[in-house]
C-alpha positions as CSV (number, residue, x, y, z in Angstrom):
1,M,-19.5,0.2,-18.0
2,P,-17.6,-3.2,-18.1
3,H,-14.2,-2.9,-19.6
4,G,-12.7,-6.4,-19.2
5,L,-13.2,-9.7,-17.5
6,A,-11.2,-12.7,-16.3
7,F,-11.9,-16.0,-14.6
8,D,-10.0,-17.7,-11.8
9,P,-9.4,-21.5,-11.4
10,N,-12.3,-21.6,-8.8
11,G,-14.9,-20.5,-11.4
12,S,-15.3,-16.9,-10.2
13,M,-15.5,-14.1,-12.8
14,Y,-13.8,-10.7,-12.3
15,V,-15.1,-7.7,-14.1
16,R,-13.4,-4.3,-14.4
17,I,-16.0,-1.5,-14.3
18,N,-16.1,2.3,-14.5
19,S,-12.6,2.6,-16.0
20,V,-13.7,5.2,-18.5
21,V,-16.3,7.1,-16.4
22,S,-15.3,9.4,-13.7
23,G,-16.6,12.4,-11.7
24,P,-16.7,13.8,-8.2
25,D,-19.5,11.5,-7.1
26,M,-18.5,8.4,-9.0
27,A,-16.2,5.6,-7.8
28,G,-13.8,5.0,-10.7
29,D,-12.0,1.9,-11.9
30,Q,-13.4,-0.9,-9.7
31,V,-13.1,-4.7,-10.0
32,I,-16.0,-6.9,-8.9
33,R,-16.1,-10.6,-8.3
34,I,-19.0,-12.9,-9.3
35,D,-18.7,-16.3,-7.6
36,G,-19.7,-19.6,-9.2
37,V,-19.9,-18.6,-12.8
38,T,-18.1,-21.7,-14.1
39,A,-17.5,-25.1,-12.7
40,G,-13.8,-24.3,-12.2
41,A,-10.8,-26.5,-13.1
């Protein structure tokens, strides 16, 4: 479940996931980076 996103000056996108879902076998509140989404500044 994505809960927010942001971009850095290099064109990478950061997505916050699993912030609402939790449980004993689930990793909660993670941030993933996806490189090369935009051309950057």
